[in-house]
VEXDREN-2710 file (C-alpha; in Angstrom, 1 decimal):
% VEXDREN-2710
k/r/px/py/pz
1/MET/0.1/-0.4/-0.2
2/ASN/2.9/2.1/0.8
3/ARG/4.7/1.4/-2.3
4/LEU/1.5/2.4/-4.4
5/ILE/1.2/5.6/-2.6
6/THR/4.7/6.3/-3.4
7/ARG/4.2/5.8/-7.2
8/VAL/1.2/7.8/-7.0
9/ILE/3.1/10.8/-5.4
10/PHE/5.8/10.2/-7.8
11/THR/3.7/10.3/-10.9
12/THR/1.7/13.4/-9.7
13/LEU/5.2/15.3/-9.6
14/VAL/6.3/14.2/-12.9
15/LEU/3.3/15.3/-14.5
16/VAL/3.5/18.8/-12.4
17/VAL/7.2/19.3/-13.5
18/LEU/5.8/18.7/-17.1
19/CYS/2.9/20.6/-17.0
20/SER/5.1/23.4/-15.6
21/ALA/7.4/23.1/-18.4
22/LEU/4.7/23.3/-21.0
23/VAL/3.1/26.4/-19.6
24/GLN/6.8/28.1/-19.5
25/ALA/7.5/27.1/-22.8
26/THR/4.0/28.5/-24.0
27/CYS/4.3/31.7/-22.3
28/ALA/7.7/32.3/-23.2
29/ASP/8.5/35.1/-25.4
30/PRO/8.2/34.3/-29.3
31/PRO/11.2/34.2/-31.4
32/MET/12.2/37.6/-32.8
33/HIS/13.4/38.1/-36.3
34/THR/15.5/41.2/-37.9
35/ILE/14.0/43.5/-40.4
36/LYS/16.9/45.7/-41.8
37/VAL/15.1/48.4/-43.8
38/THR/16.5/50.8/-46.4
39/LEU/15.0/54.3/-47.5
40/ARG/15.9/55.5/-50.8
41/GLY/15.2/58.6/-52.4
42/ASP/17.2/61.2/-55.1
43/GLU/19.0/62.5/-51.9
44/PRO/19.8/60.9/-48.2
45/VAL/16.5/60.3/-47.0
46/ALA/14.9/60.3/-43.4
47/ALA/11.4/59.6/-42.6
48/ARG/8.7/59.5/-40.4
49/LEU/7.8/55.6/-39.7
50/ARG/5.6/53.4/-37.7
51/ILE/5.4/49.4/-37.3
52/VAL/2.8/47.6/-36.1
53/ALA/3.4/44.1/-35.7
54/SER/1.1/40.8/-35.4
55/ASP/0.6/41.1/-31.6
56/GLY/-0.9/44.8/-32.5
57/GLN/2.1/46.5/-30.4
58/ASP/4.1/49.3/-31.8
59/TYR/7.9/48.6/-32.1
60/ALA/10.9/50.6/-32.8
61/PRO/14.4/50.3/-33.1
62/GLU/16.3/49.8/-30.1
63/ALA/17.1/53.1/-28.2
64/THR/15.1/55.3/-30.9
65/ALA/13.1/57.8/-29.4
66/THR/9.4/57.0/-30.0
67/ARG/6.4/60.0/-30.0
68/LYS/2.7/59.7/-29.9
69/THR/0.5/61.9/-31.8
70/LEU/-2.6/63.1/-30.3
71/SER/-4.4/60.4/-31.8
72/GLY/-2.2/58.0/-29.7
73/GLU/-0.6/56.7/-32.9
74/SER/3.3/56.0/-32.3
75/TYR/6.1/57.2/-34.6
76/PHE/10.0/57.4/-34.8
77/TYR/12.4/59.0/-37.2
78/ALA/15.3/57.3/-39.2
79/ASP/17.9/58.2/-41.3
80/ARG/18.8/56.5/-44.3
81/ALA/18.4/52.7/-42.7
82/PHE/17.1/51.3/-39.7
83/ALA/16.4/47.6/-38.0
84/VAL/14.0/46.4/-35.9
85/SER/13.3/43.4/-34.2
86/LEU/9.7/42.3/-34.9
87/PRO/7.9/39.0/-33.6
88/ALA/6.6/35.8/-36.8
89/GLY/3.3/37.1/-38.5
90/LYS/1.4/40.0/-40.2
91/ALA/3.1/43.3/-39.7
92/ARG/2.5/46.9/-41.0
93/LEU/5.2/49.6/-41.9
94/MET/3.7/52.9/-42.4
95/VAL/6.0/55.3/-44.0
96/ALA/5.7/59.4/-44.2
97/GLY/8.0/61.8/-45.8
98/GLY/6.4/64.9/-45.0
99/LEU/3.4/67.1/-46.8
100/GLU/5.3/66.5/-50.4
101/HIS/5.4/62.8/-50.6
102/PHE/2.7/60.1/-50.6
103/PRO/2.5/58.3/-47.1
104/GLN/3.0/54.8/-47.5
105/THR/1.6/51.6/-45.8
106/ILE/3.4/48.3/-46.5
107/SER/2.3/44.7/-45.5
108/LEU/4.8/42.4/-44.4
109/ASP/4.5/38.7/-43.4
110/ILE/7.4/38.1/-40.7
111/VAL/9.0/34.8/-41.0
112/GLY/12.3/35.2/-40.7
113/ASP/15.3/37.5/-40.7
114/ALA/14.7/40.1/-44.0
115/GLU/15.6/43.2/-45.8
116/LEU/13.5/45.5/-47.7
117/THR/14.2/48.7/-49.4
118/VAL/11.6/51.7/-49.4
119/ASP/11.6/53.9/-52.2
120/GLN/10.0/57.4/-50.8
121/LYS/7.2/58.8/-53.4
122/PRO/7.3/62.5/-53.9
123/TRP/4.0/63.9/-55.3
124/ILE/5.4/67.4/-55.7
125/ASP/8.7/69.3/-55.5
126/MET/7.8/73.0/-54.1
127/ALA/12.2/73.4/-53.8
128/ALA/12.0/73.4/-57.5
129/ARG/9.6/76.1/-58.0
130/GLY/11.2/78.4/-55.9
131/TRP/9.1/77.5/-52.7
132/TYR/10.7/76.7/-49.5
133/SER/8.7/75.6/-46.5
134/GLY/8.8/76.8/-42.7
135/ASP/7.8/76.2/-39.1
136/SER/7.9/79.6/-37.1
137/HIS/7.6/77.7/-33.6
138/VAL/9.7/74.3/-32.7
139/HIS/11.1/73.5/-29.3
140/LEU/14.3/71.7/-29.1
141/HIS/14.4/71.7/-25.1
142/THR/11.6/72.2/-22.8
143/GLY/12.4/69.6/-20.0
144/GLY/10.6/66.8/-21.7
145/LYS/11.8/63.3/-21.1
146/ILE/12.9/62.2/-24.5
147/GLY/16.6/63.3/-25.1
148/VAL/17.3/65.0/-28.1
149/THR/20.4/66.7/-29.6
150/ILE/20.6/69.3/-32.8
151/GLU/21.1/66.3/-35.1
152/ASP/17.8/64.6/-34.1
153/ALA/16.3/68.5/-34.8
154/LEU/18.0/67.8/-38.3
155/ILE/16.7/64.5/-39.1
156/ALA/13.1/65.1/-38.1
157/ALA/13.4/68.3/-40.8
158/ARG/14.7/66.3/-43.2
159/ALA/11.9/63.2/-42.6
160/GLU/9.2/66.1/-42.9
161/GLY/10.7/68.1/-45.9
162/VAL/10.5/71.4/-43.5
163/ASN/13.6/74.0/-45.2
164/TYR/13.6/76.4/-42.9
165/VAL/13.3/75.4/-38.7
166/ASN/12.8/78.3/-36.2
167/LEU/14.3/76.3/-33.3
168/CYS/13.0/78.7/-30.4
169/ALA/14.8/79.2/-26.7
170/SER/12.3/79.3/-24.3
171/ASN/11.3/79.3/-20.8
172/ASN/8.6/80.7/-18.4
173/THR/9.4/78.9/-15.1
174/GLY/12.8/80.7/-13.5
175/ASP/15.8/81.3/-15.3
176/ASP/16.8/77.9/-17.2
177/ILE/16.2/79.4/-20.7
178/ARG/17.0/76.8/-22.5
179/ASP/19.3/77.0/-25.9
180/ALA/19.9/80.6/-25.7
181/ASP/23.8/80.0/-26.3
182/LEU/23.1/78.6/-29.4
183/ILE/21.1/81.8/-30.7
184/THR/24.0/83.4/-33.2
185/GLY/21.7/85.2/-36.1
186/GLU/23.3/82.3/-38.8
187/PRO/21.9/78.8/-39.3
188/HIS/23.4/76.3/-37.2
189/PRO/26.4/74.8/-38.7
190/ILE/25.0/71.4/-39.4
191/SER/22.0/73.1/-41.6
192/THR/22.4/71.9/-45.1
193/SER/21.4/73.5/-48.2
194/ARG/18.0/72.5/-48.4
195/HIS/17.5/72.4/-44.5
196/LEU/18.3/75.1/-42.2
197/LEU/17.9/74.9/-38.3
198/VAL/18.6/78.7/-37.1
199/PHE/18.0/79.1/-33.2
200/GLY/15.8/81.7/-32.6
201/GLU/13.3/82.7/-29.8
202/GLU/9.5/82.4/-28.2
203/MET/8.9/85.4/-26.0
204/ARG/6.3/84.8/-23.7
205/SER/3.8/87.0/-21.8
206/SER/1.1/85.5/-19.8
207/ILE/-1.2/88.4/-20.9
208/TYR/-0.1/90.0/-23.8
209/GLY/0.6/87.0/-26.3
210/HIS/3.3/84.9/-27.4
211/MET/5.5/86.1/-30.2
212/GLN/8.4/84.1/-32.0
213/PHE/11.9/85.8/-33.3
214/PHE/13.6/85.0/-36.4
215/GLY/17.0/85.7/-37.0
216/ILE/17.7/87.3/-34.1
217/SER/21.9/87.3/-33.5
218/LYS/21.4/87.1/-29.6
219/LEU/18.4/86.4/-26.9
220/ILE/16.5/89.0/-26.0
221/GLU/15.2/89.8/-22.7
222/PRO/13.1/89.2/-20.5
223/GLN/11.9/86.2/-22.4
224/TYR/8.9/86.0/-20.5
225/THR/6.7/88.5/-18.4
226/GLY/4.1/87.8/-15.9
227/PHE/3.8/84.2/-14.5
228/ASP/3.3/83.5/-10.9
229/ASN/6.6/82.6/-8.7
230/THR/8.8/83.4/-11.0
231/PRO/11.4/86.1/-11.4
232/GLN/9.4/87.4/-14.2
233/PHE/6.0/88.0/-11.9
234/ASN/5.4/91.6/-13.4
235/ASP/4.0/92.2/-16.8
236/PHE/7.1/94.6/-17.6
237/PRO/8.0/95.4/-20.3
238/ALA/5.2/94.9/-22.4
239/ASN/5.9/92.8/-25.7
240/PHE/6.5/95.9/-28.5
241/VAL/9.7/96.6/-26.2
242/MET/11.2/93.1/-27.1
243/ALA/9.7/93.4/-30.6
244/GLU/11.6/96.2/-31.3
245/GLN/14.7/95.0/-30.1
246/ALA/14.4/91.7/-32.4
247/ILE/13.7/94.4/-35.5
248/GLN/16.9/96.0/-34.4
249/GLN/18.9/93.0/-34.3
250/GLY/17.7/92.5/-38.0
251/GLY/15.1/89.7/-36.8
252/VAL/11.4/89.3/-38.0
253/VAL/8.7/89.1/-35.6
254/THR/5.5/86.9/-35.5
255/TYR/3.0/86.4/-33.2
256/ALA/1.9/82.8/-32.2
257/HIS/-1.3/80.9/-31.8
258/PRO/-3.2/83.9/-32.1
259/MET/-6.8/83.0/-31.0
260/PHE/-8.1/79.5/-29.2
261/LYS/-11.5/77.5/-29.9
262/GLY/-14.3/78.8/-27.9
263/GLN/-12.6/82.2/-27.3
264/GLN/-14.1/84.5/-30.1
265/TRP/-13.2/87.7/-28.1
266/PRO/-10.1/86.9/-25.9
267/PHE/-10.5/88.6/-22.6
268/THR/-13.3/87.3/-20.0
269/GLU/-14.5/88.5/-16.7
270/ASP/-11.6/87.8/-15.1
271/LEU/-9.3/90.4/-16.1
272/THR/-6.4/89.3/-13.8
273/GLY/-6.2/85.8/-15.3
274/GLY/-3.2/84.9/-18.0
275/ASN/-3.8/84.4/-21.5
276/GLY/-2.0/83.0/-24.2
277/ALA/-3.8/84.7/-26.9
278/ALA/-2.3/87.2/-29.1
279/ARG/-4.0/90.0/-27.4
280/GLU/-1.3/92.9/-27.8
281/LEU/-0.9/91.9/-31.8
282/PRO/-3.3/94.8/-32.8
283/ILE/-1.3/97.2/-31.2
284/ASP/2.3/95.9/-32.4
285/ALA/0.6/95.6/-35.9
286/ILE/-0.4/99.2/-36.1
287/LEU/2.8/100.6/-34.5
288/ASN/4.9/98.2/-36.9
289/CYS/6.5/95.9/-34.2
290/VAL/5.3/92.6/-36.2
291/GLN/5.3/91.3/-39.5
292/ALA/3.7/88.6/-39.6
293/VAL/1.1/86.0/-37.7
294/ASP/0.7/82.4/-37.6
295/VAL/-2.5/81.9/-38.8
296/MET/-1.9/78.3/-38.3
297/SER/-0.8/76.4/-35.2
298/TYR/-1.6/73.3/-33.3
299/ASN/-2.4/75.3/-30.1
300/SER/-5.1/77.7/-31.9
301/ASP/-7.9/77.8/-34.4
302/GLU/-7.3/78.5/-37.5
303/GLU/-10.7/80.0/-38.7
304/GLN/-10.6/82.2/-35.5
305/SER/-7.0/83.2/-36.2
306/ALA/-7.9/84.2/-39.8
307/GLU/-10.7/86.2/-38.8
308/LEU/-8.5/88.5/-36.7
309/TRP/-5.9/88.7/-39.3
310/TYR/-8.7/89.8/-41.6
311/ARG/-9.9/92.5/-39.6
312/LEU/-6.2/93.8/-39.1
313/LEU/-5.9/93.7/-43.2
314/ASN/-8.7/95.4/-43.4
315/CYS/-7.0/98.3/-41.5
316/GLY/-4.5/98.6/-44.2
317/LEU/-2.1/96.4/-42.4
318/LYS/0.4/94.4/-44.2
319/LEU/0.8/91.0/-42.1
320/SER/2.2/87.9/-44.0
321/ALA/0.7/84.7/-43.0
322/CYS/3.0/82.6/-41.2
323/VAL/2.6/78.8/-39.2
324/GLY/4.2/77.7/-36.1
325/THR/3.0/74.4/-34.9
326/ASP/4.6/74.2/-31.4
327/ALA/6.0/71.0/-31.6
328/LEU/7.9/69.6/-28.7
329/LEU/11.0/67.9/-30.1
330/ASP/11.6/66.3/-26.6
331/GLN/8.5/65.5/-26.0
332/SER/5.2/63.7/-27.5
333/THR/3.1/65.8/-29.6
334/GLU/2.7/66.1/-33.2
335/PRO/5.4/66.5/-35.9
336/LEU/6.8/69.5/-36.4
337/GLY/5.9/71.2/-39.9
338/GLY/2.5/69.0/-39.9
339/SER/1.2/72.6/-40.8
340/ARG/3.9/75.0/-42.5
341/VAL/4.4/78.2/-44.4
342/TYR/5.5/78.1/-48.0
343/VAL/8.0/81.0/-48.8
344/LYS/8.8/82.3/-52.5
345/THR/12.3/83.3/-52.1
346/ASN/14.4/85.4/-54.7
347/GLY/17.1/82.7/-55.6
348/GLN/18.7/79.9/-53.8
349/LEU/17.7/79.3/-50.2
350/THR/19.4/81.0/-47.6
351/MET/18.2/82.4/-43.9
352/LYS/18.5/85.9/-45.4
353/SER/16.3/84.8/-48.8
354/TRP/13.8/83.3/-46.7
355/LEU/13.3/85.9/-44.3
356/GLU/12.8/88.5/-46.8
357/GLY/10.2/86.5/-48.9
358/LEU/8.4/86.1/-45.4
359/VAL/8.3/89.8/-44.5
360/ALA/7.0/90.4/-48.2
361/GLY/4.6/88.4/-47.8
362/ARG/5.2/85.9/-50.6
363/THR/3.9/83.4/-48.6
364/PHE/1.0/80.5/-48.3
365/VAL/0.1/78.3/-44.8
366/THR/-1.3/75.1/-45.4
367/ASN/-1.5/71.3/-43.8
368/GLY/-2.0/69.8/-47.1
369/PRO/-3.0/71.6/-50.1
370/ILE/-0.7/73.9/-51.9
371/PRO/-2.9/77.2/-53.1
372/LEU/-1.2/78.9/-55.7
373/LEU/-2.9/82.7/-56.5
374/GLU/-2.4/85.1/-59.1
375/VAL/-3.9/88.3/-59.9
376/GLU/-3.2/90.2/-63.1
377/GLY/-0.2/87.9/-63.2
378/VAL/1.3/88.8/-59.6
379/GLN/1.4/86.7/-56.7
380/PRO/1.1/87.1/-52.9
381/GLY/2.9/90.0/-51.3
382/ALA/2.4/92.4/-54.6
383/THR/0.8/95.5/-54.7
384/LEU/-1.2/96.7/-57.9
385/PHE/-2.1/100.0/-58.3
386/VAL/-5.6/99.9/-60.3
387/VAL/-8.5/102.1/-61.3
388/GLY/-11.0/99.8/-60.4
389/GLY/-12.9/97.5/-62.4
390/LYS/-12.6/93.8/-62.9
391/VAL/-9.5/92.1/-62.3
392/ARG/-8.5/88.7/-63.6
393/ILE/-7.9/86.1/-61.1
394/ALA/-6.3/82.7/-61.7
395/VAL/-6.3/79.3/-59.3
396/ASN/-4.4/76.6/-59.3
397/VAL/-4.7/73.9/-56.1
398/ASP/-2.9/71.1/-56.2
399/SER/-3.0/68.7/-53.1
400/GLN/-2.5/64.3/-51.7
401/VAL/-5.5/65.0/-49.7
402/PRO/-8.8/65.8/-50.9
403/PHE/-10.5/69.1/-50.4
404/GLU/-14.0/70.8/-50.6
405/HIS/-14.2/74.6/-51.0
406/VAL/-12.0/76.7/-53.3
407/GLU/-12.6/80.3/-51.6
408/ILE/-11.5/83.4/-53.3
409/LEU/-11.5/86.0/-50.5
410/VAL/-11.8/90.1/-51.0
411/ASN/-11.6/92.0/-47.6
412/GLY/-12.1/88.8/-45.6
413/ASN/-15.4/88.1/-47.4
414/VAL/-16.3/85.1/-49.8
415/VAL/-16.8/86.7/-53.2
416/TYR/-16.1/83.3/-55.3
417/ALA/-16.4/79.7/-54.4
418/GLU/-16.4/76.8/-56.1
419/ARG/-17.3/72.9/-54.6
420/VAL/-14.8/70.3/-55.3
421/LEU/-16.2/66.7/-55.0
422/GLN/-13.5/64.5/-55.0
423/ASN/-12.8/60.6/-54.1
424/SER/-11.2/60.7/-50.6
425/GLU/-9.5/57.1/-50.9
426/THR/-7.5/57.8/-54.1
427/THR/-4.0/58.2/-53.9
428/THR/-3.6/60.5/-57.0
429/VAL/-3.2/64.2/-56.9
430/HIS/-6.1/66.2/-56.5
431/GLN/-6.5/69.0/-58.5
432/HIS/-8.0/72.3/-59.5
433/ARG/-7.5/75.2/-61.4
434/PHE/-9.7/78.0/-62.7
435/GLU/-10.0/81.6/-63.9
436/LYS/-12.5/84.2/-62.9
437/ASP/-12.8/88.2/-63.2
438/ILE/-13.7/89.5/-60.1
439/LEU/-14.5/93.5/-59.7
440/VAL/-12.8/95.5/-57.4
441/GLU/-14.6/99.1/-56.8
442/ARG/-12.5/100.0/-53.8
443/SER/-8.9/99.4/-52.4
444/SER/-8.7/95.9/-51.3
445/TRP/-6.8/93.0/-50.6
446/ILE/-7.4/89.8/-52.1
447/ALA/-6.2/85.7/-50.9
448/LEU/-7.1/82.4/-51.7
449/ARG/-8.6/79.8/-48.5
450/ILE/-8.8/76.2/-49.0
451/ARG/-11.3/74.1/-46.8
452/GLY/-11.8/70.2/-46.4
453/VAL/-13.0/67.8/-43.8
454/GLU/-10.8/65.9/-41.2
455/HIS/-8.4/63.3/-42.9
456/PRO/-5.9/60.7/-41.1
457/HIS/-2.8/62.4/-43.1
458/VAL/-3.5/65.9/-41.7
459/PHE/-2.6/66.3/-38.3
460/ASP/-3.9/70.0/-37.5
461/GLY/-7.3/69.1/-37.9
462/PRO/-10.0/70.0/-40.9
463/VAL/-7.9/70.3/-44.3
464/TRP/-7.0/74.0/-44.7
465/ALA/-4.9/76.3/-46.6
466/HIS/-4.5/80.1/-47.1
467/THR/-2.6/82.6/-49.1
468/SER/-1.2/85.6/-48.0
469/PRO/-2.9/88.6/-49.7
470/ILE/-2.3/90.4/-52.9
471/TYR/-3.0/94.0/-52.2
472/LEU/-5.0/96.2/-54.7
473/LEU/-5.0/99.9/-54.4
474/VAL/-7.8/101.6/-56.4
475/ASP/-6.8/105.4/-57.2
476/GLN/-3.9/105.0/-55.0
477/LEU/-6.1/105.2/-51.7
478/PRO/-5.1/102.9/-48.7
479/ILE/-7.2/99.9/-47.5
480/SER/-9.6/101.0/-44.9
481/SER/-12.6/99.7/-42.7
482/PRO/-13.6/102.2/-39.9
483/ALA/-15.8/99.3/-38.5
484/ASP/-12.9/96.8/-38.2
485/ALA/-10.8/99.9/-36.9
486/MET/-13.3/100.8/-33.9
487/TYR/-13.5/96.9/-33.1
488/PHE/-9.7/97.3/-31.8
489/VAL/-10.2/100.5/-30.6
490/GLU/-12.4/98.5/-28.0
491/TRP/-9.8/95.8/-27.8
492/ILE/-7.3/98.2/-26.8
493/ASP/-9.7/99.7/-24.2
494/GLU/-9.8/95.6/-23.1
495/MET/-6.2/96.0/-22.9
496/LEU/-6.2/99.1/-20.8
497/ARG/-8.4/97.3/-18.4
498/VAL/-6.3/94.6/-17.9
499/VAL/-3.3/96.6/-17.4
500/ALA/-5.5/98.1/-14.5
501/ALA/-6.9/95.4/-13.1
502/ARG/-3.5/93.0/-12.7
503/ASN/-1.4/96.1/-11.7
504/ARG/1.7/94.0/-11.8
505/TYR/4.2/97.1/-12.4
506/ALA/7.0/97.9/-10.0
507/SER/6.5/101.5/-10.3
508/VAL/4.2/103.9/-11.7
509/ALA/6.5/104.7/-14.2
510/ASP/6.5/101.3/-15.8
511/ARG/2.7/101.2/-15.9
512/GLN/2.5/104.3/-17.3
513/GLN/4.9/103.6/-20.1
514/VAL/3.1/100.6/-21.0
515/GLU/-0.5/102.3/-21.0
516/ALA/1.0/105.2/-22.9
517/ARG/1.8/102.8/-25.9
518/PHE/-1.1/101.1/-25.9
519/LEU/-3.2/104.5/-26.3
520/GLU/-1.0/105.5/-29.1
521/ALA/-2.1/102.6/-31.0
522/GLN/-5.5/103.3/-29.8
523/THR/-5.3/106.7/-31.4
524/ALA/-3.9/105.1/-34.4
525/PHE/-6.6/102.7/-34.8
526/ARG/-9.5/105.3/-33.7
527/HIS/-8.2/107.8/-36.7
528/LYS/-8.7/105.0/-38.9
529/ALA/-12.4/104.5/-38.1
530/GLU/-13.0/108.1/-38.2
531/SER/-11.7/108.1/-41.7
532/PRO/-14.3/107.9/-44.5
END
C-alpha cells in the first residue's frame, strides 16, 4: 500500500513538472526576427515611421526615441536605414516623408530575418518652383523626457521636408532658459543647403501674447513676463519692447497661436487671469513691431485666427501669413511641419532670402493643399495700383489630400467659391484650376482659402490652406475699414482694463509706459475708424 502511494505521488510530481515546463514554453517570448529597412530617394532620405506587429503592438529600433500623436499613434524617425526586431506574423510598416510625399503603408509577413528597401514617393517638389517650407515655432529642449540633440532636429526636418526650422529658446518657470547660447543669427553649422536649423526665440507673456523671433543674433530679454512664482512676475515690459529689439537685431517677429477654440473675444470677466492669445498683436501691428502672424498652429483655431488677421488687413496693415506648430521635440507631440508656411524666395534658399520673402508676404500656409494665386499675373505679397473694375484671378490648387472648398476672399469676404467633389480614397493628386474675373471697386486685398474635412494624413484638424494677400489700391487710396478699426479701439480698451486690474508693475512709471504705448495705438485705430 505504501509502495502504491509512493508511486502515485511520484507520478503526480512528474506530471506537475511536465505541465510547468509546458506552461513556461507556452508563455515564453516568441522568437524575434530582424528586419533591416533601407530608405531610398534622390538624396539621403530620412522618414517618419510607424511599425505595428502581429501582436498589435508598436515597435521601433532599439534605443530610438518614440513619440505619440494626439490620436495615440506612435512614430519614430530614421535616417537612411534602420533595423528592428519583430515577432512572426503579419505586420504593417507606415512611412511618411512630410507633406510633399505620398504616405505609404507596406504589409509585411514576418517569417524570418529579412531586408527591405522603401522608395520615397514625392508627389510635388516645391523647392524646384522656388517655394521653401518653414515652421516658426519648434522647441528642441523643454524639459521633456525624450533626449534629443541638434542632429535629431535635423533628421526630423529632413524627414518632414521642412526647409527652415526656427528652434525657439524658451522657458517661463525660472532662469533656465534653454538653448539661448545657440542663438547666433546664422543657421546652425549642421544645416544643409536644403534644411536650415536656426535658433530663435519664443517670448512669452501671460497676458500680452506669445511671439517668435526669427534671425536674431542673441537672446532678447526678458524672455517671459507676468508668470506667477517666477523671477518675471511683473507684466513689464510689454511685448513691443522685445519686438523692437528683435527688429533692431535684423530679426523678424510673428505672433504665435493668435486665437484659441471657443474664444472669439480673448477677454473674460476675470481680467487678472492669464491668456496666451495674441492680445497685443493689434497694438504691435499698427506700431510696426510685427511682420507676420501664425495663422496656423497646433494650439489655436485657424478660422478664428484668420478672422482676427482679416480685420487687421482691413485696416490697411500688411501682415504675412505664417505658421508655428509649437512642436516639442523632447516630448510626445504632433510632428514639426504638420502645418507649415511656404515662402517664395528670390534665388536659392538662405536664411536671408527666406526671411525677406516672409516679410514681403510671398507666402501661403497649409496642412496639405498647395494653393497658388495670381491676380493680373502677380503673386501674394505684391501691390497693384488699379483704377477699379474687373481683375483677372488665376487659381491653381494641388493636394495629396482631398479638399472641398476653393474660396476667393476680398477683404475677408468670400466673393467667389467652387465646391470640389473628390474621392477621398484615391492616392492620386487632387487638382483644381480656374480663372475668374472679380470686380474691385475700392482698395482691397485678395487671397485664396482652401477648406476640407479632417483626414488621417492631416495633423492639424480639418484640411486648410490660405495664401497671403495680394493688395489692390484703387486710385492709390489705402485699404480701410472703419468698423474693423473701431473693433480694435474697443479691443485696446480691454487691454487697458487688464493692465489696471492686474497692476503688476514695479513702479507707476512702468505702468504708464505700457499705457502710453497702448493709447498711441488706440489713437491710430481711432483715426482709421473716423476716416471716410
